[in-house]
C-alpha positions in Angstrom: -4.1 91.2 4.4 -2.4 93.6 2.0 -4.2 96.3 0.2 -3.7 96.7 -3.5 -4.9 99.3 -6.1 -5.9 98.8 -9.7 -6.8 101.1 -12.6 -10.3 100.6 -14.1 -12.5 102.4 -16.6 -15.1 104.8 -14.9 -18.1 102.7 -15.9 -16.6 99.5 -14.4 -15.7 101.5 -11.2 -19.3 102.7 -11.0 -20.6 99.1 -11.4 -18.1 97.9 -8.7 -19.2 100.7 -6.3 -22.8 99.6 -6.7 -22.1 96.0 -5.7 -24.3 94.6 -3.0 -22.5 93.6 0.2 -18.7 93.5 0.5 -17.0 94.8 -2.6 -13.7 93.1 -1.6 -15.6 89.8 -1.7 -16.4 90.5 -5.4 -12.8 91.0 -6.2 -11.6 88.0 -4.1 -14.2 85.8 -5.9 -12.9 87.0 -9.3 -9.3 86.3 -8.3 -10.3 82.9 -7.0 -11.8 82.2 -10.4 -8.6 83.2 -12.1 -6.7 80.8 -9.8 -9.0 77.9 -10.6 -9.0 78.7 -14.4 -5.1 78.8 -14.4 -4.9 82.5 -15.3 -2.5 83.1 -12.4 0.8 81.3 -12.2 3.0 80.7 -9.1 0.0 80.0 -6.8 0.8 77.8 -3.9 -1.1 74.6 -3.3 -3.0 75.9 -0.3 -4.3 78.9 -2.1 -5.3 76.8 -5.1 -7.2 74.5 -2.8 -9.0 77.4 -1.1 -9.9 78.9 -4.5 -11.3 75.6 -5.8 -13.4 75.2 -2.6 -14.8 78.7 -3.2 -15.6 77.8 -6.8 -17.4 74.7 -5.7 -19.5 76.7 -3.2 -20.4 79.1 -6.0 -21.5 76.2 -8.2 -23.6 74.8 -5.4 -25.3 78.2 -4.8 -26.2 78.3 -8.4 -27.6 74.8 -8.3 -29.6 75.6 -5.2 -31.1 78.7 -7.0 -31.9 76.6 -10.0 -33.6 74.0 -7.8 -35.7 76.6 -6.1 -36.6 78.7 -9.2 -40.0 77.3 -9.8 -41.0 77.5 -6.2 -39.8 81.1 -5.9 -41.5 82.2 -9.1 -44.7 80.5 -8.2 -44.8 82.1 -4.8 -44.0 85.5 -6.2 -46.7 85.5 -8.8 -49.1 83.8 -6.4 -48.8 86.8 -4.1 -49.3 89.2 -6.9 -52.4 87.2 -8.0 -53.9 87.1 -4.5 -53.4 90.8 -4.1 -55.5 91.6 -7.1 -53.6 94.7 -8.0 -51.2 93.3 -10.5 -52.5 93.3 -14.1 -51.2 90.9 -16.7 -49.1 93.8 -18.2 -47.6 94.5 -14.8 -46.9 90.8 -14.4 -45.0 90.7 -17.7 -43.1 93.9 -16.8 -42.0 92.3 -13.6 -40.9 89.1 -15.4 -37.6 90.5 -16.9 -35.3 89.3 -14.1 -37.3 86.0 -13.8 -36.9 85.5 -17.6 -33.1 86.2 -17.4 -32.7 83.7 -14.6 -35.0 81.1 -16.2 -33.0 81.3 -19.5 -29.8 80.6 -17.6 -31.3 77.3 -16.4 -32.8 76.1 -19.6 -36.0 75.5 -21.7 -37.9 73.7 -18.9 -37.6 76.8 -16.6 -38.5 79.3 -19.3 -41.5 77.2 -20.4 -42.7 77.0 -16.7 -42.5 80.8 -16.4 -44.2 81.3 -19.8 -47.0 78.9 -18.7 -47.5 80.8 -15.5 -47.6 84.2 -17.1 -49.9 82.9 -19.8 -52.3 81.5 -17.2 -52.1 84.8 -15.3 -53.0 86.8 -18.4 -55.8 84.4 -19.5 -57.5 84.3 -16.1 -57.1 87.7 -14.7 -60.1 89.9 -14.2 -60.7 93.0 -12.2 -63.7 91.3 -10.5 -62.3 89.3 -7.6 -65.5 87.2 -7.5 -64.7 85.9 -11.0 -61.0 85.4 -10.6 -60.1 81.7 -9.9 -57.7 80.6 -7.1 -54.0 80.6 -7.9 -53.2 77.0 -9.0 -50.7 74.6 -7.6 -47.3 74.8 -9.3 -47.9 71.3 -10.8 -50.5 72.9 -13.0 -47.9 75.1 -14.7 -45.5 72.1 -14.9 -48.2 70.4 -16.9 -48.9 73.4 -19.1 -45.2 74.1 -19.8 -43.9 73.2 -23.3 -40.1 73.4 -23.5 -40.2 72.6 -27.2 -41.7 76.0 -27.9 -38.7 77.8 -26.3 -35.9 79.3 -28.3 -33.2 79.1 -25.6 -30.4 81.0 -27.4 -32.7 83.9 -28.0 -33.7 84.0 -24.4 -30.1 83.8 -23.2 -29.0 86.9 -25.1 -29.9 89.2 -22.2 -28.0 87.1 -19.7 -25.0 87.0 -22.0 -25.1 90.8 -22.5 -25.1 91.3 -18.8 -22.1 89.0 -18.4 -20.2 90.8 -21.2 -21.0 94.1 -19.6 -19.4 92.8 -16.4 -16.2 92.2 -18.3 -16.4 88.4 -18.7 -14.9 86.9 -21.8 -16.9 84.9 -24.3 -15.1 81.7 -23.2 -15.9 82.3 -19.5 -19.5 82.9 -20.4 -19.7 79.7 -22.5 -18.2 77.8 -19.5 -20.8 79.2 -17.1 -23.7 78.5 -19.4 -22.5 75.0 -20.2 -23.3 74.1 -16.6 -27.0 74.0 -17.7 -26.9 74.0 -21.5 -25.2 72.0 -24.3 -22.0 73.8 -25.3 -23.4 74.4 -28.8 -26.4 76.3 -27.2 -24.1 78.4 -25.0 -21.8 79.3 -27.9 -24.8 80.2 -30.1 -26.2 82.5 -27.4 -22.9 84.2 -26.9 -22.5 84.7 -30.7 -26.0 86.2 -31.0 -25.3 88.6 -28.0 -21.9 89.6 -29.3 -23.2 90.2 -32.9 -20.8 87.6 -34.4 -21.1 84.1 -35.8 -18.4 82.3 -33.8 -17.1 82.1 -30.3 -13.5 81.1 -29.8 
């Protein structure tokens, strides 16, 4: 393969340098997205096919993460509950990344997380003899109320992260539209960007 160099702002270089794993893979993934999205012209058919295959794999990874979200969150907080050292305030503090991920997937996932954190707070006590067993995940499914979730408000943090990584509003809307109606995705981007419309 041929090495190339590009000029980038310092903050973007710092973010790129902090990437987990292979940094070249990050750049190859972005270039593959550009091929699939038609941003690059004069791309031969084989490269386009490879880029589309990579994009399909990425979409499958995201779908798998969505499918395992409740199980992962339930297990994580179940371990914290069993340990007895995590207070409800600690549990909420640790929820930031979980909330960002849940918002990406939709109201059902945010409501599940909210139900779990609410139960954690309502039932926690320093006395282990009075603390009930951590419930099965189906209990939280039953407690979850997606109608109480303002998805665009919850998505703002996710959108802000995407904007900071240099993605355009249109790219973010496309990504969010995998799990949300396009109108919800556009509203979230508008709220995060401080504007009213997304082109």
